[in-house]
C-alpha positions as CSV (number, residue, x, y, z in Angstrom):
1,M,117.6,43.5,46.1
2,T,120.4,46.0,47.6
3,I,122.6,48.0,45.0
4,A,126.0,49.4,46.0
5,G,128.4,51.6,43.5
6,Y,125.5,52.5,41.5
7,S,126.6,53.9,38.2
8,S,123.6,53.2,35.8
9,G,120.7,50.9,34.8
10,D,118.6,49.3,37.0
11,R,117.3,46.0,38.9
12,K,114.2,44.5,39.1
13,A,112.2,40.9,39.7
14,I,109.4,40.3,36.9
15,Q,107.6,37.1,35.5
16,K,109.9,34.7,33.4
17,E,109.3,35.6,29.8
18,S,108.0,32.3,28.6
19,A,104.4,31.2,27.9
20,A,104.1,29.3,31.0
21,C,104.9,32.4,33.2
22,A,104.2,35.7,31.9
23,P,100.8,36.9,32.1
24,K,98.5,36.4,29.0
25,V,96.6,39.4,28.2
26,T,94.1,40.5,25.4
27,A,94.5,43.3,22.8
28,G,92.1,46.1,23.7
29,E,91.8,45.5,27.6
30,T,93.6,47.5,30.3
31,Y,94.8,45.5,33.3
32,N,95.5,46.9,37.1
33,L,98.8,45.9,38.1
34,G,100.0,46.2,41.9
35,I,103.1,45.0,43.7
36,W,103.7,45.3,47.6
37,Y,107.3,46.8,48.0
38,Q,109.6,48.4,51.0
39,S,112.2,50.6,49.6
40,T,114.9,52.9,50.7
41,V,114.4,54.8,47.1
42,K,111.9,55.6,45.1
43,V,110.8,52.5,42.5
44,S,109.3,52.6,38.8
45,I,106.8,50.0,37.5
46,T,108.1,48.6,34.4
47,T,106.4,46.6,31.9
48,F,107.2,44.5,28.8
49,R,105.0,42.9,26.0
50,H,105.1,39.7,24.0
51,T,104.4,40.0,20.2
52,A,105.4,37.5,17.3
53,S,108.6,39.1,17.2
54,G,109.4,38.4,20.5
55,W,109.6,40.5,23.8
56,S,110.3,44.2,23.9
57,Y,110.3,46.9,26.9
58,W,106.8,48.5,27.2
59,G,107.3,51.1,29.1
60,D,107.8,52.7,32.8
61,L,103.9,53.3,34.0
62,G,104.7,55.5,37.0
63,Q,107.0,55.7,40.1
64,A,106.5,55.1,43.6
65,A,108.2,57.0,46.7
66,A,110.4,55.3,49.1
67,S,108.7,53.6,52.0
68,A,109.7,52.0,55.3
69,A,106.5,50.4,55.7
70,W,105.0,47.8,53.6
71,T,103.1,49.8,50.6
72,Q,101.2,48.8,47.6
73,A,102.4,50.4,44.0
74,Q,99.3,50.3,41.8
75,V,98.9,51.5,38.2
76,A,96.6,50.8,35.1
77,T,98.2,49.7,31.9
78,P,97.4,51.6,28.7
79,T,95.0,49.8,26.3
80,V,97.3,46.7,25.2
81,P,98.1,47.1,21.6
82,A,96.9,44.6,19.0
83,G,99.4,41.8,18.7
84,T,100.2,41.5,22.0
85,D,99.4,38.4,23.7
86,Q,101.5,38.3,27.2
87,I,103.4,41.1,29.4
88,A,105.6,41.1,32.5
89,F,105.9,43.5,34.9
90,G,107.7,44.3,38.1
91,L,109.4,47.2,40.2
92,S,112.8,48.4,39.1
93,I,115.6,50.1,41.7
94,S,117.8,52.4,39.8
95,A,120.1,54.1,42.6
96,D,122.2,52.9,45.5
97,G,119.4,51.3,47.9
98,T,117.4,48.1,48.8
99,L,114.1,47.1,47.3
100,T,112.2,44.3,48.9
101,T,109.1,43.2,46.8
102,D,106.5,40.5,47.3
103,D,102.2,40.0,46.4
104,Y,102.5,40.8,42.5
105,S,98.7,40.8,41.0
106,M,97.2,41.6,37.9
107,F,93.5,42.0,36.8
108,A,91.8,43.2,33.9
109,T,89.7,46.1,34.5
110,S,87.6,46.6,31.3
111,T,86.0,43.2,30.9
112,S,82.5,43.2,31.6
113,T,81.5,43.6,35.5
114,P,79.8,40.7,37.2
115,A,76.5,41.4,38.4
116,P,76.6,42.8,42.0
117,P,75.2,40.0,44.4
118,A,71.5,40.2,45.6
119,A,70.5,43.0,48.1
120,G,71.5,42.3,51.4
121,S,74.3,40.0,50.6
122,E,78.0,40.5,52.2
123,L,80.1,42.2,49.5
124,V,83.4,42.6,51.1
125,V,85.4,39.8,50.1
126,N,88.0,38.3,53.2
127,G,86.3,41.3,55.3
128,T,87.7,39.4,58.5
129,L,91.2,39.7,56.9
130,A,91.9,36.1,57.9
131,T,94.0,35.7,54.6
132,G,96.6,36.8,52.8
133,N,100.1,38.1,54.1
134,P,101.9,40.5,55.1
135,V,98.6,42.9,53.7
136,P,95.4,40.7,54.1
137,A,94.3,39.4,50.9
138,C,92.4,41.8,48.7
139,F,93.1,44.7,50.6
140,T,95.7,47.7,50.1
141,A,97.2,49.8,53.2
142,T,97.5,53.5,51.5
143,G,97.3,56.6,53.0
144,W,99.0,60.3,52.2
145,G,100.8,62.8,53.8
146,T,103.7,63.4,56.4
147,R,103.6,61.1,59.0
148,T,105.6,58.5,60.7
149,V,103.6,54.8,60.1
150,S,104.1,51.6,61.4
151,Q,101.4,48.9,60.6
152,G,100.7,45.5,60.3
153,I,98.5,42.3,61.0
154,S,97.5,41.7,64.7
155,S,95.6,39.0,66.7
156,D,93.5,41.2,68.7
157,V,89.8,40.9,67.5
158,P,86.1,41.5,69.1
159,A,85.2,38.8,71.5
160,T,82.4,37.9,68.7
161,A,84.7,37.9,66.0
162,A,84.4,34.8,63.5
163,A,86.9,32.2,64.2
164,G,90.3,33.2,62.1
165,S,89.6,36.6,62.2
166,R,92.4,39.3,62.2
167,S,92.8,42.9,62.5
168,W,94.9,45.4,61.1
169,S,96.8,47.9,63.3
170,I,98.2,51.4,62.4
171,T,100.1,53.2,64.7
172,V,100.9,56.9,64.0
173,S,103.5,59.3,65.1
174,N,105.1,62.6,64.2
175,Y,101.8,63.3,62.4
176,A,101.8,66.6,60.6
177,S,99.3,65.7,57.6
178,G,97.8,63.1,55.7
179,D,96.1,60.1,56.7
180,V,96.5,56.1,56.8
181,K,94.0,53.3,56.1
182,L,93.3,50.0,55.1
183,L,90.7,49.6,51.9
184,Q,89.4,46.9,49.7
185,A,92.1,46.8,46.7
186,E,90.6,48.7,43.8
187,T,90.6,45.7,41.6
188,P,87.3,44.1,40.0
189,A,87.9,40.6,42.2
190,C,88.0,42.8,45.4
191,A,86.5,46.0,45.2
192,P,82.6,45.6,46.0
193,S,80.4,46.1,42.9
194,V,77.7,48.4,43.4
195,K,74.3,49.7,41.7
196,V,73.7,53.0,40.3
197,G,70.8,54.4,42.9
198,S,71.1,51.9,45.6
199,K,72.3,52.9,49.0
200,Y,74.4,50.4,51.1
201,N,75.6,50.0,54.7
202,V,78.8,50.0,55.6
203,S,80.3,48.8,59.0
204,I,83.9,47.9,60.4
205,D,84.9,46.8,63.9
206,Y,87.6,49.1,65.5
207,T,89.6,50.6,68.4
208,S,91.3,53.8,68.2
209,T,93.2,55.9,70.6
210,S,92.8,59.2,68.5
211,A,89.3,60.9,68.2
212,R,90.5,61.8,64.5
213,N,88.6,58.8,62.4
214,S,86.7,58.6,59.6
215,I,85.2,56.0,57.1
216,T,86.5,57.2,53.9
217,V,85.1,56.0,50.3
218,F,86.3,55.8,47.1
219,T,84.6,55.1,43.8
220,H,85.2,53.7,40.5
221,T,84.0,55.1,37.1
222,A,85.4,54.5,33.5
223,A,87.4,57.3,34.3
224,G,89.1,55.6,37.3
225,W,89.4,55.3,41.0
226,G,89.0,58.8,43.0
227,Y,87.8,59.7,46.5
228,W,84.2,60.0,46.9
229,T,83.1,60.9,50.7
230,D,83.9,60.7,54.4
231,L,80.4,59.0,55.9
232,K,81.3,59.7,59.5
233,Q,83.7,60.3,62.2
234,P,83.9,57.8,64.6
235,A,85.2,58.5,68.3
236,A,88.0,57.1,69.9
237,T,87.4,53.9,71.8
238,A,89.6,51.6,74.0
239,S,87.1,48.4,73.5
240,W,85.9,47.3,70.5
241,A,83.2,49.2,68.8
242,T,81.3,49.5,65.5
243,A,81.6,52.1,63.0
244,A,78.5,52.0,60.7
245,A,77.0,54.3,58.1
246,T,74.9,54.5,55.0
247,T,76.5,55.8,51.7
248,P,74.3,58.2,49.9
249,A,72.5,56.7,46.7
250,I,75.4,55.5,44.1
251,P,75.8,58.1,41.7
252,A,75.6,57.6,37.7
253,G,78.5,56.1,36.4
254,V,80.1,54.4,39.7
255,D,80.3,50.3,39.3
256,A,82.6,49.7,42.2
257,I,83.5,51.4,45.7
258,S,86.1,50.9,48.3
259,F,86.2,51.8,52.0
260,G,88.0,51.8,55.2
261,L,88.6,53.7,58.3
262,S,90.9,56.5,58.5
263,I,93.2,57.7,61.2
264,S,94.4,61.3,60.7
265,A,96.6,62.1,64.0
266,N,98.9,60.3,66.2
267,G,97.6,57.2,67.6
268,T,96.7,53.6,67.0
269,L,93.6,52.5,64.9
270,T,92.7,48.6,64.7
271,T,90.3,47.6,62.2
272,T,88.6,44.1,61.3
273,N,85.2,42.7,60.3
274,Y,84.8,45.1,56.9
275,S,81.2,44.9,55.8
276,L,79.2,46.4,52.9
277,K,75.9,45.3,51.9
278,E,73.3,46.7,49.9
279,V,70.2,48.5,51.7
280,V,67.0,46.3,51.1
281,V,64.1,48.0,49.9
282,T,60.9,46.0,50.5
283,P,57.8,47.5,48.3
284,P,54.9,48.6,50.2
285,T,52.1,45.5,51.2
286,A,48.7,46.0,49.4
287,D,45.9,47.5,51.1
288,P,43.8,44.2,52.6
289,G,40.7,46.5,52.8
290,P,39.0,48.6,55.2
291,A,37.2,45.2,56.8
292,T,40.6,44.1,57.5
293,G,43.2,46.8,57.5
294,G,40.8,49.7,58.0
295,S,41.1,53.0,56.0
296,W,43.3,56.3,55.6
297,Q,41.7,59.6,54.4
298,V,43.6,62.7,54.0
299,H,41.9,66.0,55.2
300,E,41.2,68.7,52.5
301,S,41.9,71.4,55.4
302,P,45.4,71.8,56.3
303,L,47.1,72.7,59.4
304,P,47.4,76.3,59.6
305,L,50.7,75.6,61.8
306,R,53.7,73.4,61.9
307,S,52.7,71.4,64.6
308,I,55.5,69.9,66.6
309,H,53.3,68.9,69.8
310,S,49.8,67.4,69.9
311,T,47.4,67.1,73.0
312,L,43.7,66.0,73.3
313,L,41.8,67.8,75.3
314,S,38.7,66.5,77.4
315,D,36.4,68.0,75.5
316,G,37.2,66.2,72.3
317,R,39.4,69.0,70.7
318,V,43.1,68.8,69.9
319,L,45.9,71.3,70.8
320,L,48.5,71.9,68.7
321,I,51.5,73.8,69.4
322,A,54.4,74.6,67.0
323,G,56.0,77.6,69.1
324,S,58.8,78.7,66.2
325,G,58.0,75.1,64.5
326,N,61.8,74.4,63.9
327,D,62.1,77.4,61.9
328,G,64.9,79.9,62.5
329,A,63.1,83.0,60.9
330,A,60.3,82.4,63.0
331,F,62.3,82.4,65.9
332,D,64.2,85.7,65.1
333,A,61.0,87.2,64.6
334,G,59.6,86.3,67.6
335,S,56.5,84.4,65.8
336,F,55.2,81.5,67.9
337,K,52.1,79.7,66.9
338,A,49.5,77.3,68.6
339,S,45.9,76.4,67.6
340,V,43.2,74.3,68.9
341,W,41.8,72.1,66.2
342,N,38.1,70.7,66.3
343,P,38.3,67.2,64.7
344,T,34.5,67.1,64.2
345,T,33.8,70.8,62.7
346,G,37.6,71.1,61.1
347,A,37.9,74.2,62.7
348,F,41.3,76.0,64.0
349,T,41.1,78.6,66.8
350,D,44.5,80.4,66.9
351,V,46.0,80.8,70.5
352,P,48.9,83.5,71.4
353,V,51.5,81.9,72.6
354,P,54.1,83.7,75.0
355,Y,57.3,82.0,74.3
356,D,59.2,79.3,72.0
357,M,57.3,75.8,72.9
358,F,59.0,74.4,70.2
359,C,60.5,71.1,71.8
360,A,59.0,71.6,75.1
361,G,57.4,68.7,77.4
362,H,54.0,68.5,78.1
363,V,51.2,66.3,79.8
364,T,47.7,66.5,80.9
365,L,47.5,67.5,84.4
366,P,44.9,65.8,86.9
367,D,42.4,68.8,86.4
368,G,42.4,68.4,82.5
369,K,44.7,71.3,82.3
370,V,47.9,70.9,80.0
371,L,51.6,71.4,81.4
372,I,54.5,72.9,79.1
373,G,57.7,72.7,80.6
374,G,60.8,73.7,78.6
375,G,61.4,74.4,75.1
376,T,63.9,76.5,73.0
377,L,65.7,79.7,74.3
378,A,67.9,79.8,71.4
379,F,68.8,78.5,67.9
380,P,71.9,77.0,67.1
381,T,74.3,79.9,66.0
382,A,76.7,79.2,62.7
383,G,79.1,76.9,63.4
384,D,77.4,74.9,65.9
385,G,75.9,71.4,65.4
386,P,72.6,70.9,64.1
387,T,71.0,69.9,67.7
388,T,73.1,72.4,69.8
389,F,69.6,74.1,70.7
390,Q,69.8,76.1,74.2
391,G,67.1,74.8,76.5
392,S,64.4,77.3,78.1
393,K,63.2,76.7,81.9
394,K,60.0,78.7,81.3
395,S,56.7,77.0,81.8
396,Y,53.0,77.6,81.2
397,Y,49.8,75.8,81.6
398,F,46.9,75.7,78.8
399,D,43.4,75.6,80.1
400,P,41.1,74.5,77.8
401,A,38.3,76.6,79.5
402,D,39.7,79.8,77.8
403,N,42.0,78.8,75.3
404,T,44.7,80.2,77.1
405,F,48.4,79.8,78.1
406,H,48.9,80.6,81.6
407,P,52.2,81.4,83.1
408,L,54.1,79.4,85.9
409,N,57.3,79.6,88.2
410,D,60.2,79.1,85.8
411,M,61.9,75.1,85.8
412,A,65.0,74.9,88.3
413,G,67.0,74.5,84.3
414,G,66.5,74.8,80.6
415,H,65.0,71.6,79.2
416,W,65.2,71.1,75.4
417,Y,63.5,67.8,74.7
418,P,62.4,66.9,77.7
419,T,60.3,64.4,79.0
420,L,57.5,64.7,81.4
421,T,56.1,61.5,83.3
422,K,52.8,62.1,85.7
423,L,53.1,59.8,88.9
424,G,50.5,58.4,90.6
425,N,49.7,61.3,93.2
426,G,49.4,63.5,89.9
427,D,52.4,65.2,90.4
428,V,54.9,65.4,87.5
429,W,58.5,64.2,87.2
430,A,60.5,65.7,84.3
431,A,64.3,65.0,83.0
432,G,66.1,65.1,79.9
433,G,67.0,67.4,76.9
434,L,69.8,70.1,76.4
435,N,70.2,73.1,79.0
436,E,70.6,76.9,78.7
437,K,74.5,76.0,77.6
438,A,73.2,73.2,74.7
439,E,74.7,70.6,77.0
440,G,72.5,67.4,78.2
441,T,71.1,68.3,81.6
442,V,71.7,66.0,84.7
443,L,68.8,67.6,86.6
444,T,65.5,66.2,87.7
445,E,62.6,68.3,88.4
446,M,59.3,68.0,90.2
447,F,56.1,69.8,89.1
448,K,53.7,70.1,92.5
449,T,50.1,70.1,90.8
450,S,48.7,70.9,94.5
451,T,50.5,74.2,94.2
452,M,50.8,74.4,90.6
453,S,54.5,75.1,90.8
454,W,57.9,73.4,90.0
455,L,60.0,72.4,93.1
456,P,63.5,73.4,93.7
457,S,66.2,71.2,92.7
458,G,67.2,70.4,96.3
459,S,63.6,69.5,97.0
460,V,64.0,66.7,94.0
461,P,66.0,63.3,94.4
462,Q,68.6,63.7,92.0
463,T,70.4,60.9,89.9
464,W,73.0,63.8,88.6
465,S,72.6,61.2,85.1
466,F,71.5,62.4,81.7
467,W,68.7,60.5,80.5
468,G,69.2,61.8,76.6
469,T,66.5,63.5,75.0
470,Y,62.9,62.8,74.9
471,P,63.8,59.9,76.8
472,H,60.7,57.2,76.9
473,M,60.1,56.9,80.6
474,Y,57.1,54.4,81.7
475,L,55.5,54.9,84.9
476,M,55.1,51.1,86.6
477,Q,52.3,50.0,89.0
478,D,54.7,49.9,91.8
479,G,55.4,53.3,91.5
480,R,58.5,53.0,89.9
481,M,59.3,54.2,86.2
482,F,61.1,52.2,83.2
483,Y,63.4,53.8,80.9
484,S,62.4,51.5,77.3
485,G,65.7,52.7,75.5
486,G,63.9,55.0,73.2
487,H,64.7,58.5,72.4
488,T,66.3,60.9,70.0
489,F,69.6,61.8,68.2
490,G,72.3,59.3,68.3
491,N,73.2,56.5,70.3
492,G,71.5,54.9,73.4
493,L,72.7,55.4,77.3
494,P,75.9,53.8,78.6
495,G,75.0,50.2,79.5
496,T,72.6,48.0,78.2
497,G,70.2,50.8,77.0
498,A,67.4,50.4,79.1
499,S,66.9,50.7,82.8
500,L,64.4,50.6,85.7
501,Y,64.4,53.7,88.0
502,N,63.6,54.7,91.6
503,W,62.9,58.4,91.4
504,Q,62.1,58.3,95.1
505,T,65.7,57.3,95.7
506,A,67.4,58.0,92.9
507,Q,68.6,54.7,92.0
508,I,69.0,53.1,88.5
509,W,69.6,49.2,87.4
510,D,70.0,48.5,84.0
511,V,67.8,45.8,82.0
512,P,69.4,43.3,79.7
513,G,68.1,42.3,76.4
514,L,67.6,45.0,74.2
515,R,68.8,44.8,71.0
516,Q,71.0,47.3,69.0
517,K,70.5,49.9,71.7
518,D,72.4,52.4,69.6
519,M,69.9,51.9,66.9
520,R,66.7,53.5,69.0
521,D,66.7,56.7,67.9
522,Q,63.3,58.1,67.4
523,A,62.0,54.2,67.9
524,G,58.5,54.1,68.7
525,S,57.5,52.5,72.0
526,V,54.4,52.0,74.1
527,L,52.9,50.4,77.4
528,L,50.8,47.8,75.8
529,G,47.3,47.4,76.8
530,P,45.8,46.2,79.4
531,A,48.9,48.4,81.5
532,Q,47.9,45.6,84.3
533,D,50.3,43.5,82.1
534,Q,52.9,45.8,82.7
535,K,54.6,44.8,79.3
536,V,56.2,47.6,77.2
537,M,57.0,46.9,73.3
538,I,59.7,49.1,71.5
539,V,59.6,49.2,67.5
540,G,62.5,50.0,65.2
541,G,64.7,53.1,65.3
542,G,67.9,54.5,63.8
543,N,70.8,56.7,64.7
544,T,70.5,60.4,63.6
545,D,74.5,60.7,63.8
546,G,75.7,57.5,61.7
547,N,72.6,58.0,59.5
548,V,72.9,54.2,58.8
549,A,69.7,52.3,57.6
550,A,67.0,52.2,60.5
551,I,65.8,48.7,61.7
552,N,62.8,46.7,61.8
553,L,63.4,44.9,65.6
554,V,60.9,44.6,68.0
555,D,61.6,43.8,71.7
556,I,59.3,43.3,74.5
557,I,59.9,43.2,78.2
558,D,57.2,41.9,81.0
559,L,57.6,44.3,83.9
560,K,55.9,41.8,86.0
561,Q,59.3,39.6,86.3
562,P,61.1,39.6,89.3
563,N,64.2,40.2,87.0
564,P,62.8,41.6,84.1
565,G,64.5,41.3,80.8
566,Y,63.8,42.4,76.7
567,V,62.6,39.3,74.9
568,P,62.8,39.5,71.2
569,G,59.5,40.2,69.4
570,P,58.2,39.6,65.8
571,D,60.2,41.9,63.4
572,L,58.3,44.9,62.5
573,P,56.8,43.6,58.6
574,G,58.7,45.5,55.9
575,P,62.0,47.8,55.8
576,G,63.2,49.1,58.7
577,K,62.1,52.6,59.9
578,T,62.6,55.2,62.5
579,Y,59.9,58.1,63.6
580,V,57.5,55.4,64.3
581,N,54.0,56.0,65.2
582,L,53.1,53.6,67.8
583,L,49.8,53.8,69.4
584,N,47.4,51.5,71.6
585,L,43.7,51.2,69.7
586,P,40.5,50.4,71.5
587,D,40.3,47.1,70.3
588,R,43.4,46.5,72.1
589,T,45.7,46.0,69.5
590,V,48.7,48.6,68.2
591,L,48.9,50.5,65.4
592,A,52.4,51.3,64.0
593,A,52.3,53.7,61.4
594,N,54.8,56.2,59.1
595,G,58.3,56.3,59.3
596,A,61.8,56.9,57.1
597,R,64.8,54.8,56.6
598,Y,67.4,57.5,57.3
599,N,67.6,61.0,59.1
600,R,64.3,62.9,57.8
601,S,64.3,61.3,54.5
602,D,63.4,57.8,52.6
603,N,60.2,57.5,54.1
604,V,58.7,53.9,54.4
605,M,55.0,54.0,53.3
606,T,54.1,50.8,55.4
607,A,51.4,50.3,58.5
608,A,50.9,47.3,60.5
609,I,48.5,46.2,63.6
610,Y,50.0,44.1,66.5
611,Q,47.9,41.7,68.2
612,P,49.2,40.8,71.7
613,A,47.2,38.2,72.2
614,T,49.1,36.3,69.2
615,N,52.4,38.3,69.5
616,S,51.9,39.1,65.6
617,W,51.8,41.5,63.3
618,T,49.4,42.1,60.2
619,S,50.3,44.5,57.5
620,I,47.5,47.2,56.5
621,G,47.6,49.9,54.1
622,A,49.7,53.0,54.8
623,D,48.9,56.8,55.5
624,P,48.9,58.0,52.0
625,V,50.9,61.0,53.0
626,G,54.7,59.8,54.0
627,R,56.0,61.0,57.5
628,N,59.1,61.4,59.2
629,Y,60.7,63.9,61.9
630,H,58.5,65.8,63.8
631,S,55.4,63.8,63.2
632,S,52.8,62.3,65.8
633,A,49.6,60.4,66.3
634,I,46.5,60.9,68.2
635,L,43.8,58.7,69.4
636,L,40.6,60.4,69.1
637,P,37.2,59.6,71.0
638,D,35.5,57.8,68.3
639,G,38.2,55.4,67.9
640,R,39.5,57.0,64.9
641,V,43.5,58.2,64.5
642,A,44.7,61.3,63.5
643,V,48.4,61.7,62.2
644,L,49.8,65.0,61.7
645,G,53.3,66.9,60.3
646,S,56.4,65.7,58.9
647,N,59.4,67.9,58.7
648,P,62.2,66.4,56.5
649,L,65.6,67.1,55.1
650,D,65.0,70.7,53.3
651,N,63.4,71.8,56.9
652,S,60.0,71.7,54.6
653,Y,56.8,70.7,56.4
654,D,53.8,68.6,55.9
655,T,50.7,70.6,56.9
656,R,48.1,67.5,55.6
657,I,46.2,65.7,58.4
658,S,45.8,62.0,57.7
659,V,42.9,59.9,59.5
660,Y,43.1,56.4,60.1
661,S,39.7,54.4,60.4
662,P,40.8,51.1,62.3
663,R,38.9,48.2,60.9
664,Y,36.2,48.1,63.8
665,M,34.7,51.1,62.2
666,F,34.1,48.8,59.1
667,N,32.6,45.5,60.6
668,G,29.3,45.8,62.1
669,T,27.3,47.7,64.7
670,R,29.3,49.1,67.5
671,P,28.5,48.6,71.0
672,T,27.5,52.1,72.9
673,I,27.8,53.5,76.0
674,T,24.1,55.3,76.8
675,A,24.9,56.4,80.4
676,A,27.8,56.8,82.6
677,P,29.0,58.7,85.5
678,G,31.4,61.8,84.9
679,S,33.7,60.9,87.6
680,A,35.0,58.0,90.1
681,K,37.3,57.2,92.5
682,Y,40.0,54.7,92.9
683,G,38.5,51.4,93.8
684,Q,34.7,52.7,93.0
685,Q,32.6,50.6,91.2
686,M,30.8,52.5,88.0
687,T,27.5,51.4,86.8
688,L,27.2,51.7,83.0
689,Q,24.2,51.2,80.9
690,T,25.4,49.6,77.5
691,T,24.1,48.0,74.1
692,G,26.2,44.9,72.9
693,T,27.2,42.0,74.1
694,I,30.1,43.4,76.4
695,K,33.3,41.6,77.5
696,A,35.5,44.0,78.5
697,A,35.7,47.6,79.8
698,Q,38.5,50.0,79.7
699,L,40.0,53.5,80.6
700,M,42.4,55.1,77.7
701,S,44.5,58.3,78.9
702,P,44.0,61.3,76.4
703,M,47.2,61.3,74.7
704,S,49.8,64.3,74.2
705,A,52.5,63.2,71.6
706,T,55.5,65.0,70.3
707,H,57.9,62.9,68.3
708,Q,55.7,60.0,67.7
709,T,55.6,59.2,71.4
710,D,53.4,59.8,74.2
711,T,54.8,57.7,77.6
712,N,51.8,58.6,79.6
713,A,49.3,57.0,77.1
714,R,47.7,53.9,78.5
715,L,45.1,51.4,78.6
716,V,43.5,50.2,81.8
717,D,41.4,47.3,82.1
718,L,38.2,47.7,84.4
719,P,37.3,44.4,86.0
720,M,33.5,44.0,85.3
721,T,30.3,42.0,85.7
722,T,27.2,42.5,83.1
723,S,23.6,41.7,83.7
724,G,21.8,42.8,80.6
725,G,22.8,45.9,79.4
726,T,24.0,46.9,82.4
727,V,27.8,46.5,83.4
728,S,29.4,47.2,86.6
729,A,33.0,48.3,86.3
730,T,35.7,48.6,89.0
731,V,38.5,51.5,89.0
732,P,41.5,50.0,90.3
733,G,42.7,50.9,93.5
734,N,46.2,51.8,92.5
735,P,47.0,55.1,91.2
736,N,50.2,54.2,89.4
737,L,48.0,52.1,86.7
738,L,46.0,55.3,86.2
739,P,47.5,58.4,87.3
740,P,44.8,60.9,88.3
741,G,42.7,63.0,85.3
742,P,40.5,62.6,82.7
743,Y,40.0,59.4,80.9
744,M,38.0,57.9,77.6
745,L,35.8,55.3,79.1
746,T,34.9,52.7,76.3
747,V,33.4,48.8,76.0
748,L,34.2,46.4,73.9
749,D,32.0,43.7,72.6
750,T,32.8,39.9,71.8
751,N,33.8,40.8,68.2
752,N,36.2,43.2,69.4
753,L,34.4,46.1,68.5
754,P,34.8,49.1,71.1
755,S,32.5,52.0,71.6
756,I,33.0,55.7,71.0
757,A,34.3,56.7,74.1
758,K,33.0,58.7,77.4
759,W,34.7,61.1,79.4
760,V,35.2,60.3,82.9
761,W,37.2,61.8,85.6
762,I,39.4,59.6,87.8
763,S,40.4,60.6,91.1
């Protein structure tokens, strides 16, 4: 409609005022009206109503600004008066100008909302934007502020998009303020219904030339629609990526939400594949009993410190290091803590700490001392991000003989969250973490055990690549390393997310097959026993940055293959979780315990045992203590597992110690080692005296864990023969299978019951 020479009146297109055309209404209800338009002048939403007396003007319910781009004018009607059975409505123009209208819609708003679909079901209608013009059906293009906007349907979609998918492209220029976004239309038929108290996974595929993007969410209550929150600020990306996040629990009174990806700067944003699914919460599995699932016990004596780092010493005690313990006040006060715990007596012995070892790297050296490298130089200052700690370059070793930390030369650079990996020659490789500037360090370090010193950086092969924070790095039997893709904080590394690495030549090769590489933050990974099989398993994980619900995916790789790649394993039972404590047990199964759905919150009270022989999981009773960030698990010499710590989002700390006694503690008489040598060399045959019918012998490294991980942990099979109670076991000749140092020697009987360990030094 174009008006010229305007003097008075208006012009509009409304539904024909007849019984067949004008929408029917119910007295006492309210209705959402929507009309898409372009106009050179402001417009009014005009309504008429029908009663037994005929048709009459009901009112102008609101005005909408002029818009060169297609925009939806929306308004809710007043409650329909008694006697009214139909209404008609349209946009009116009352000035010289041009108005174009399309896609009139009307939905009842006060009728009872249908029950939301089952948890995990897709709640977005037309999420691929496949239908509707000029705007996709059940969506509305909206925004605010001062800027020039050009937008419309595009055929550019991800390569993996479903057939028929389209996208919505928004280009912003002359930006001064506001945003632009495509949301679900705020009507009962389109805006997803939600449940109070539930959380929802949101995802949108997108490309953007702007760095100012945000997942924006609106909520509906009895009072109408209103802004709720921005869940995440996705980065600019030239290629298709997925913006994903998880909502907080839906507040009381909210029955529907609408969401989209907004752009708040000059640039082009393209979106498609909108998805909203309720987070599935699985109730805890029933405890099968100790004979099947083992048993948990919570010790009465609490930890005297915030244990962040745990190392089993070669005398059976456990070194616990807090440093500042993630406590800024303790850091400012210079109050750094460590203690040695005796699991047999329950006693704790305090140890003086010379600097903040919080979030250092650590490993057991060939002589049984514990090497500490890196840590915290400074906490974030006001306005910095939560993970902008500055890394320290200090290094010490702990000597169990005198319960003292001894100084070493500094590392070449600062490292906060580094990984230390022991090599076959006993030296230690170190990399990853944040440097003195709180930036990801690309510096590779090497500790020479023969001189007890860190080498200068020029003497170490450098990749100049950032490995992330606490990268899960495993020494392979051919001397190379394998990065499993497990790490802490945010997305995985570029590429496939997992890789082979020759530290001697500084070469890196991507390894395929890891699913959801950007959801492996605080995953659990383990070199499955025996180490000769060269299989690594990664379990679960999440994404601290996006705080989307964690996953329960399991992937397994056979590194003996000429071109190894991950293949899917059986999903971890129950809901997905991050912060997974994952470790080998001496009966050659794997314990997966503890964890949480979100960043330091929503503990998942489940546990399971993985059987490598059958590639299957068995659910067991859970740790009675919920544990997430800064928890760790340590295998003790008697075959029990000590689980320590939890540092949730409020930065409190759980000082309770849980001890898991596996099923082999409750299924008859365990075999014993009555005599064994205290040391052995590579390739040497050891003579053991045992009780029971022995089928296997093995060495297990003492664990040194932090952030649910010890990448140096391994179970190594000892080829053996038996004659009565005498076992002749041969130490493998390859030091890459078992780097030199102290090991726990156990034997396994035909009922898969392991003995209590004897300590053996391998060199």
